[in-house]
N, C-alpha and C positions, 0 to 999 in steps of 0.2 A: 215682680219680674215678669213681662207682657211678653207672650210668645207670639210669634209671627203667625201668619196662618200656615197650615201644612203645605208642603212644597213638593209638587212631584216632578221628579227629575226625569222627563220624558227620553232624553239622552240614553239612560241605561236601559239595554235592549231586554234585560232578562227578567225584570221585576215590576211590580206596580210596588215601588218604595216611595214613603213619605218621610220626610224628616222635619223638626221642628227645630227651628235655631231660635236661640235668644242670644243676640250679640254676637260674641265669638266661640261660644260653648255649643258643644252638640248635647240636645237634650233627651232625645229619644227616637225610636224608629219603629216602624210598623212595615212587614213585608208580607205581600201576597206569595202564593206558590209558583212566582215564576220560574223560568227555565234559562239555562245558558243557550248558547247557539247551537250545541250539540245534543240538548236535553238534558244535561247534567243538571241535578237539583242544585238550588242555591242555596247556601248556608247563611244564616245571619253574620257569621262572623265574615264570611266572604263579601257579603254586600257591605258590610260598614267598613272594612279595608279596603275595599272599591271606591267607596264614596270619599274616604279620606285621601284617596289618591287624585281624585278628580277635583275636588273641591276642599282644599287645605283651609283649615278655619283658623289655625293658631299660628301657621308657620309660613314665613317668607321664602319663597322657592328662588334660588340662586342655582345657575347653570353655567358650567364653563366646558369647553371642550379642547382637547390637546391634538394637535395634528401630528400624525405618527410618521414623521418622514426623517427624524434626527435624535441624536442623543440628549437628554437634558443634561443643560449648564448652568452654571452659577447664575447667569442672566435670567433663565428660564425661573429659576428658584426664587428670585427677588419678584419677578414681575407678575406670576402666576402661582406657582406651588406654595410659598409659605402663606400668603393671604389666603389661600384656597382651603389648605389643611386647617387653619386656624378656624376657619368658618364651618369646616365639617365637624367640629368638636361642639358647636355653639346649639344647644337642644332647642332653640327657637328659631332655626333656619332648617329648611329641607335642601340640601344641597345635592345636585345631579353633576358628576362627573363622568366625561366620556371620552375613550380614545376614538378619535375622529378619523378613522382609517377609510371611510370612503372620501373624504376631504384629500388625504393623502394621494389617493390614485390620480388627484388632476396635476400634480406636479412631479411624481414619483413612479416611474414605471419599472421599478426594480422590486422584484417580490420579496426577495432576502431581504432589502435595506427596510421595507414597509412591514415585513414580520419581525424583522430583530427590534425596529422602533418600538413596535408594538410591547414588546415583551421589555425592554429597557425603560419605557415610560410608566407601565403599569409596576415593575418592580421598585421603579423610584418613589412613585407616590405611597405604596404602602410602606417602603424602608423609613420612609419620613414621617409615617405615623396618620395617614389618612384613616378618619373613622369609617370605617364600611359599614357599621352597624347603623350610625345615624345617617350618614351619606350614602348615595345610589351611585356605585361605580361601575361602569360598563364599557362595552365595544359598540360601536355606534352601529357595525355590521352585523352585531347580533339582533339588533331591533328591525324586524322585518318591516315592522309599519312606518319606518323612515321613509324609504323610497316612494312607498304608496302616497303618504302626505305629501312629498315632494311633488308627486305628479298633480296632485289636487291643487296645489298651492301654484304650480305653474300654470293651472288654466284659468287663473283668475289675475294671474300677474302681467303687467302691462311690459312689452319687450322694451320701450323707453326707459323703465326704469332700470332694467339689465344694463342698456346702453350707457349709464350714468355710473356704473360700479367702477370703483376706483383701479381694481385689478384690470377689468377689461380696457378702461381708457389707457392705462400705462401701456397695455400690451399693444394695442393698436398706435399710440403715440410713437413706441419703439420700432414698430415697422415702418410708419412715416418717415421718422428719422434717418431710416436705412434706406430709404428711395423704394420701398418695396411698392409694385403696383397693386398688390392686394392688401389693403389695410387688416386684414383679418388673418394674415398668413401665420400659421403654426397656432392659432388658437382654437382650442377644442369646446365642444357644448358644456364639457365640465367646468372650465373657466370661465366660459360665458354665464353660465345658469348656476354656479355654485352660491350665490347669495340666497336663491330658492332653497337650496339644501341645508344652508346654515337656518334659514327663518324655519324649516320643518323642525330641526334640532330643538330651536327653542319653543316654538308654539305646541310641539307635541305634549309637552309637560307643563304649559301655561306657567313657563318661568317669570318671576314678576320683576328679576333684577339680572343681568348678565354683565359681569365684571370684563371690560375690555380696555386696550388701548385708546388714544385719542384718534389713531387711523383707522381702527374698527367701529367709529361711532355709526358710520354708515350703514354697516350691516345692521344695526338694531334699529335704524330708523326705517330701513327696506321690511324689515320683519313687521313693524308696527305698519307700515302701508299695505302689505299683504295682509295680514291678518284683519285689518280694518275693511278692506275691499271684500274677504270672504264673509265676514259678518254682515254688510252691508247685502250682497247679492243673496246671500242664504236667510237674510232676515232673524238674525240671533245673535248672542253675544257667545259664540262658540269659541273665541281665543281671548285670553288676557293679552293686553298692550304691553311688552315688556318694555322696563327702562334700563337704559346703558348707565351703568357704575364705572366711572372714571376716578380710579384711587389717585388723587394729586400727590398722595405721599410717597406714591411707589417710585422708586428711584430706576433708573436705566443705568445698568452698569456698563463701565466702558471695558473693551476686551482688550487683547494682548497688543493690539496696536494703538490703541487710546480711542479708536471708532466705538460705536455700541456694539456690545456683545451680541452676535449674531451669527449662526451657522452660514449665512448667506456671504459672510465677511471670512469665514474660516479663521474667526480670532477668539473662540471659545475655550473655557477651562470647562470640561465635562465635570459634573459633580462627583462621580465615584471612580475616577482613574486612580491606578495604584499609587504610594506615596512617591516613588521614585519618578512617575509620570508628572504628579501634581508639582513635586519641586521644580521640575525642569520647565514646566509651562507657567510657573510663578516668576521664575528667574528670567523669563522672555518679555514679562511685560514691559511696555516702553514707558521710559521715564524721561525726563529733562536734564538739562545739565547743570542743575543747582548742587552747589557743593554742601556738605555738613555744615549745618548750623545757619544757612541761608533760608529765610523764609519761604515755607511751601504752602501752597493753596490748597484746602482739603477738597474745595469745590472740584477742583480740576485735576485732582490726583487719584488715579484708577487705584492704586494701592490702599489708601484710605476708604476709597468707595466698597472696594471688597470686604475691607475688613469690618466697615459697619454692617455688613449684612448679617454678621453673626455678633451682635452687640453682647458685652458682659459688663454688669454693673461696676465690677471690681476692675476691670481693665481699659474699659470705654475710653477715659479721660487721661490715661497714661500711654496712648497710642505712639510708637515710636516715630512717628513721622508727622507729629503734629509740627506745624510751624516752629520754627526757630530750636528745635531739637537737634543737638549735635551727633546726628547719625547718617551714614551715607546709605545710597540705594539700595547696594548690595545688602548691608546688614537690615534693612528694613525688609528687603523681599525674603530675607531667610526668616525673620520674625513673623511676618505675614502666613508664610507656610507651615510654622510651627502652630500658628493661632488656627489656621483653615483644618489644618489636619486633626488637629485636637477636637475640633468641632465635627468632624466629618468620619471619624473613624468607626462609632458607633454604627452610624446609618450605612455606612460602606459595608461593614460586616453582615448587616442586614440584608443589603442589596446583593451582595455576592451569594449570601445563601437562597436569596429568593429566585436569582438568576439560574441556580443549580436546581432548582425544584418549580419548574414551571407548570406542572400540574397542581400547585397550590394556588398560584396564580388564576388559573382557568378557573378554579372551584369559585375563588372569590369573583372574578368576572361573570359566570354564569349566573351565581347568585344575584348579583346586580341587574344582570340582564332580565331575569325572572320577574324582579320586583318592578322594573321599568316596563316590561311588556304588560305586566297585569293592568299598569295605567294604559298604555298606549292601546290596547285591544279596545279598551272600553271607549277613550276617545275616537278611534277609527269609527267604531259602530255608531256613534253620533254623528261623526261627520258624512259617514256613508249614508244615512238616513237623510241628511240635510241636502245632500246633493243629489238624492234619487237613487242612490246605489243599496238601498237596503235591501232587507230579505223580505220576500213576499209575506211570510207568514211567521 
């Protein structure tokens, strides 16, 4: 095995550290008697840990943010939570999951709603089995380096790029359709510049892959543009260019009214409502006028879609509302409720216990923030030096 030449990572401000890399394996390390910013002695273990955060050798990095403005529902579970939790259990993937509470402030100025949503979302992910030993799970607002990086990226981001952001264009179009003389009426700088904040979330941790829906691909493209601009201006490879990952197999669940399940349409089924409330919501699902025994199309049947979210090898092919089966919609809804309730009972109990113990959730999030900030601090030291904001000594 031929080793590369010793490589000095000048971005690490507190040590003369050299690493020998062969392929994807870390071979060895030698460190001088460098110091942390406050003069704390650097341990070999800390340096090794810091290097692994900055330059992951064997793991793909995946990052997902969850805006904290609503209560998690079945549509969220299908589109984001389920695949993310599966990824968190993969030892070859370093996952970053964060509560995007800075993003929440853009569209929600109700502090109680934001606070409650943060608690509900954290409890949901933990109740459903997020592996927080492998994944890094944190609150965006606990990472104080994120706003700093957002400003640095804003200073290299072209305004024209933000003009083309889908959310901003949609808001302007809405004003124009309403006949407003001011096309920017009601548009905040938060809404206008939030793609830069999203870029900071992604680039801070050099995420390789970012799972998104098709309507969010533009955000990743903007993050790539901003990262490339920074790398070019400051003549270095400071940021990994992230890739958008669109899972074509991810279903879009229909809601109570048949449209896409979304809190914007007020047609959701929250994941962990009580049994009584769950039954009431399932019975409200809109169906057609087909009689028992008439062919029913699984592709357009909301009941079938929801049922298939929790497949079971023993019952998947005996769905009560597959085409041609002699069953009415009322019976189908009752059977869907029984099926959903059975699958959600155990995680619902864990969720309720977590909601009663916010101190435990806080401990988990603080642990994640500590891990995230260890890396963020190193990254920002490197970026400050690149931009001329580093320390004099």
